[in-house]
C-alpha positions in Angstrom: 44.7 -1.9 38.5 45.5 -4.6 36.0 47.0 -3.4 32.8 48.3 -0.1 34.1 52.0 0.9 33.7 53.7 1.2 37.1 57.0 3.1 37.7 59.2 2.3 40.7 61.3 5.4 41.5 64.3 4.9 43.9 66.9 7.4 45.2 70.2 7.0 47.0 73.1 9.1 48.2 76.5 8.3 49.5 78.1 10.7 52.0 81.7 9.5 51.4 81.6 8.5 47.8 79.3 7.8 44.9 76.6 5.4 44.0 77.9 2.8 41.7 74.8 0.7 40.9 71.1 0.2 41.4 69.2 -3.1 41.3 65.5 -3.8 41.5 64.1 -7.2 42.2 60.6 -8.5 43.0 60.2 -10.2 46.3 56.5 -10.9 46.5 53.2 -11.3 44.6 52.5 -12.5 41.1 55.6 -12.2 38.9 55.9 -9.2 36.6 58.6 -8.3 34.1 60.7 -5.4 35.3 62.1 -3.0 32.8 65.1 -0.8 33.9 65.8 -3.1 36.8 69.4 -1.8 36.9 68.5 1.8 37.1 67.0 4.0 39.7 63.6 3.8 38.0 62.1 0.4 37.0 58.7 -0.1 35.3 56.3 -3.0 34.9 52.7 -3.6 33.8 50.3 -4.4 36.6 48.9 -7.9 36.2 45.2 -8.6 36.0 44.0 -9.8 39.4 40.7 -11.0 40.7 41.1 -9.3 44.1 43.3 -6.8 45.8 46.8 -8.1 45.4 50.1 -6.8 46.9 53.4 -6.8 44.9 56.7 -6.3 46.8 60.0 -5.0 45.4 63.5 -4.4 46.8 65.9 -1.8 45.6 69.6 -2.4 46.4 72.1 0.4 45.9 75.9 -0.2 45.9 78.5 2.6 46.4 81.9 2.9 44.9 83.4 1.0 47.8 81.2 -2.0 47.2 79.0 -1.3 50.2 75.3 -1.9 49.6 72.0 -0.9 51.2 68.4 -1.9 50.4 64.9 -0.7 50.8 61.5 -2.2 49.9 58.3 -0.9 48.5 54.8 -2.5 48.1 52.4 -1.9 45.2 48.8 -2.8 45.6 47.0 -3.9 42.5 43.2 -3.5 42.6 40.9 -5.7 40.7 39.0 -3.6 38.2 36.4 -5.6 36.3 36.7 -5.5 32.5 33.2 -5.5 31.0 32.3 -8.2 28.5 32.5 -7.7 24.8 29.1 -8.2 23.3 27.8 -8.6 19.8 24.0 -8.9 19.0 24.7 -10.1 15.5 24.0 -8.5 12.1 20.8 -6.7 11.2 18.3 -8.9 9.4 15.6 -8.5 6.8 12.8 -11.1 6.9 9.2 -11.6 5.7 6.0 -11.8 7.7 5.5 -15.3 9.3 9.2 -16.1 9.0 10.9 -17.8 11.9 13.7 -15.4 13.0 16.8 -16.4 15.0 18.7 -13.7 17.0 22.2 -14.9 17.5 24.3 -13.1 20.1 27.9 -13.7 21.3 29.9 -12.4 24.2 33.4 -12.9 25.8 34.9 -11.6 29.0 38.7 -10.9 29.0 39.0 -11.2 32.8 36.4 -13.7 33.8 33.4 -15.7 32.5 30.0 -14.9 31.1 27.3 -16.1 33.5 24.1 -14.9 31.9 22.4 -13.6 28.7 19.3 -11.6 28.2 17.4 -10.6 25.1 14.7 -7.9 25.3 12.7 -6.0 22.6 13.2 -2.3 22.6 11.2 -1.2 19.5 8.4 -2.1 17.1 5.3 -4.2 17.6 5.7 -6.7 20.4 6.7 -10.2 19.6 7.1 -13.3 21.9 10.7 -14.2 22.3 11.6 -17.8 22.9 15.0 -18.5 24.6 15.3 -14.9 25.8 17.7 -16.0 28.5 20.1 -17.7 26.1 22.5 -16.4 23.5 20.1 -17.5 20.8 16.5 -16.2 20.9 13.7 -16.9 18.3 10.4 -15.4 17.3 7.9 -15.4 14.5 7.8 -12.3 12.4 4.4 -10.5 12.7 2.0 -10.1 9.8 2.4 -6.6 8.3 1.0 -4.7 5.3 4.1 -2.6 4.9 7.8 -2.8 6.1 8.4 -2.3 9.9 11.5 -2.4 12.1 11.9 -4.4 15.3 14.8 -3.7 17.7 16.3 -6.0 20.2 18.9 -5.6 23.0 21.3 -8.4 23.9 23.0 -8.1 27.3 25.7 -10.3 28.7 26.8 -10.3 32.4 30.1 -11.6 33.7 31.1 -13.3 36.9 31.8 -9.9 38.6 28.4 -8.6 37.9 29.5 -6.4 35.0 27.3 -6.3 32.0 27.4 -4.9 28.5 24.8 -4.7 25.7 24.5 -4.5 21.9 21.4 -4.0 19.7 20.2 -5.5 16.5 17.5 -4.4 14.1 15.1 -6.7 12.2 13.2 -5.3 9.2 9.9 -7.2 8.5 8.5 -7.0 5.0 5.0 -8.2 4.0 4.7 -11.9 3.3 5.6 -13.3 0.0 2.7 -14.0 -2.3 2.3 -17.7 -3.3 3.6 -18.4 -6.8 0.9 -17.8 -9.5 -0.4 -21.1 -11.0 -1.4 -21.9 -14.5 -4.8 -23.2 -15.3 -7.3 -23.3 -18.2 -11.0 -24.0 -18.8 -13.3 -24.6 -21.7 -17.0 -24.5 -22.3 -18.7 -26.1 -25.3 -22.3 -25.5 -26.5 -24.4 -26.9 -29.3 -26.8 -24.6 -31.0 -29.7 -27.0 -30.5 -30.8 -29.7 -28.1 -31.9 -32.2 -30.8 -31.4 -32.8 -34.5 -32.6 -35.0 -37.2 -30.8 -36.9 -39.9 -28.8 -34.4 -42.1 -29.4 -31.4 -39.9 -26.5 -29.1 -39.3 -25.3 -28.7 -35.7 -23.0 -25.8 -34.8 -20.8 -25.9 -31.7 -19.3 -22.9 -30.0 -16.1 -23.2 -27.9 -15.0 -20.7 -25.2 -11.5 -21.2 -23.8 -10.5 -19.1 -20.8 -7.1 -18.6 -19.0 -8.3 -19.2 -15.4 -4.8 -19.0 -13.9 -2.4 -16.3 -12.8 0.2 -16.5 -15.6 0.0 -16.1 -19.4 -0.6 -19.1 -21.5 0.8 -19.8 -25.0 0.2 -22.3 -27.8 -3.4 -22.7 -26.8 -5.1 -25.4 -28.9 -8.5 -27.1 -28.9 -9.3 -30.5 -30.4 -12.7 -32.1 -30.7 -12.8 -35.9 -30.7 -15.3 -35.8 -33.6 -14.5 -32.6 -35.4 -10.7 -32.5 -35.1 -8.7 -29.3 -34.4 -10.8 -26.2 -33.7 -9.6 -22.8 -35.0 -9.5 -20.4 -32.0 -9.6 -16.6 -32.1 -6.4 -16.4 -30.1 -3.6 -18.8 -29.2 -2.0 -16.7 -26.4 -4.1 -15.8 -23.4 -3.3 -13.4 -20.6 -4.8 -14.2 -17.1 -8.6 -13.9 -17.4 -8.6 -13.6 -21.2 -10.7 -15.9 -23.4 -10.6 -17.2 -27.0 -13.6 -18.6 -29.0 -14.1 -20.9 -31.9 -16.9 -22.6 -33.8 -17.3 -25.8 -35.8 -20.3 -27.4 -37.6 -21.3 -30.9 -38.6 -24.4 -32.7 -39.9 -26.0 -35.5 -38.1 -25.3 -38.7 -40.1 -26.7 -42.2 -40.1 -23.7 -43.4 -38.2 -24.6 -41.0 -35.3 -28.0 -42.7 -34.8 -29.7 -43.7 -32.6 -27.8 -41.1 -30.5 -27.5 -39.2 -28.4 -24.7 -37.5 -30.3 -22.0 -36.7 -27.7 -18.6 -35.3 -28.4 -15.8 -33.9 -26.3 -13.3 -31.0 -26.8 -9.9 -31.0 -25.0 -7.9 -27.7 -24.7 -4.3 -27.3 -23.9 -2.0 -24.4 -23.0 1.6 -23.9 -21.9 2.9 -21.3 -19.4 6.2 -19.4 -19.9 7.8 -21.8 -17.4 6.8 -24.8 -19.5 3.9 -25.9 -17.4 1.2 -27.6 -19.5 -2.4 -27.4 -18.5 -5.5 -29.0 -20.0 -9.3 -29.0 -19.7 -12.2 -30.8 -21.3 -16.0 -30.3 -21.9 -18.6 -32.1 -23.9 -21.9 -31.3 -25.7 -24.9 -33.6 -26.1 -27.5 -33.5 -28.8 -30.5 -35.8 -28.9 -31.2 -37.4 -32.3 -34.7 -37.6 -33.6 -36.3 -39.8 -36.4 -38.8 -38.6 -39.0 -42.0 -40.8 -39.0 -43.7 -41.7 -42.4 -46.9 -43.7 -43.0 -48.3 -45.6 -46.0 -52.0 -46.2 -46.3 -53.4 -48.9 -48.5 -57.2 -48.9 -49.3 -58.8 -51.9 -51.0 -62.2 -51.8 -52.7 -64.2 -54.9 -53.6 -66.9 -55.4 -56.2 -69.5 -58.1 -56.6 -70.0 -60.2 -59.8 -72.2 -57.6 -61.3 -69.6 -54.9 -60.8 -71.3 -53.2 -58.1 -69.3 -52.2 -55.0 -69.8 -54.3 -52.0 -71.7 -52.4 -49.4 -69.5 -50.7 -46.8 -71.6 -52.3 -44.2 -70.5 -55.6 -45.4 -67.8 -56.7 -43.1 -64.6 -57.2 -45.0 -60.9 -56.3 -44.4 -61.1 -53.4 -46.9 -58.9 -50.9 -45.0 -55.3 -51.9 -44.4 -53.0 -49.2 -42.9 -49.3 -49.7 -42.4 -46.6 -47.4 -41.1 -42.9 -47.4 -40.8 -40.1 -45.2 -39.4 -36.9 -44.4 -41.2 -33.9 -42.3 -39.9 
């Protein structure tokens, strides 16, 4: 068969002298390179053939008188299919829901590749797209812990010979989305209404509502200025508090008295987050009244009878903030 070393062995005798020389030559079939063509034994490598092929050789022997004689020999070379060389590609590690590409390759030293096949041989079943090509794809399944999937890649040549290789894909649980930074604030007043000069106390609660730590946390009230907080660094879910007080002044009237706090924090990656809240206090006015009573007397100094109609009672009232 193709690729084998072949030895041609000749013999000769001379009844009235001696053999002076040997010579091998090819007379038929695909050409080969003869080694030792001038000895009794010649050798060559059988060529690769696609079907049964006959090679013919002639051995000529010459004696010491210059007389020669020849004989021929035939060598049949069979076609032995050499299987394809197949590579299913390197093992892979992916995450759940990833799109996975299986990349196979194959070559045939004595022919051509006529077909490819991918099939799954291990792990939870997946749907293979392009299973009859050199590149197949699938979506990695959802998993709670790492699993292994195995796939076999098979290539078939034009003589029907096939060879396979396997590849393993490790699927890890899906990647969690990146944690985001966020913040919230709640502001409360200690009363719903207040009069002129009354003290109003505000309470502020700042909470890290995100998934990463916040630093340089501040709170600023648009009427009371910067608010001192119990903490300026907050872990996820952690809160800080602060209070501030102010009296209701004439400039706040007629109300309502509304002010807004804005909080700010920064993540370790430099992301700045803010939030705001407001509190509303109704302002009330204190009512005062002035009563004026007039009395009248007649010319004798006696009081005029109450029954006498006269505008004796005058009442006035006024409101001041």
